[in-house]
C-alpha positions, 0 to 999 in steps of 0.5 A: 500500500502506498502512502499519500505522503509520498505523493505529497512530497513529489507534488510539493517538490515542484511547488516553487516552479508552479508559481509565476516568476517576477518576469511573468508577473511584470509581463502580465502587468504590462499587458493589463491595459490591453487585457482590460480593453479586450474585456470591455469589448467582450462585455459590450458585445455580450450585451447585444447577444440576445437583442438587435443592437441599438445605435447606442450599442453599436457606438459602445462596441465601436468605441470599445473596439477602438480602445482595444486596438489603441491599447494593443498598439501602445503595448506593441510600441512600448515593447519596440521602444523598451526592447522587451520581448 
């Protein structure tokens, strides 16, 4: 009969490698404006799934789409200037 302790030792031996590194957290933080802009775009699109989009809905989606593109452009330009990735 094998004990769970042996399995636990094997799992916890790699627990340090399971957490994101500081560099990965920094990359996520750098990409956060683009991520949030994408979430806003998706939320605007979700609101129109069960109905015909009104003019206000169309403008909201268009505006969210422009913000998402601007955030991605800023991220790409920042990476080019900073030399990261």
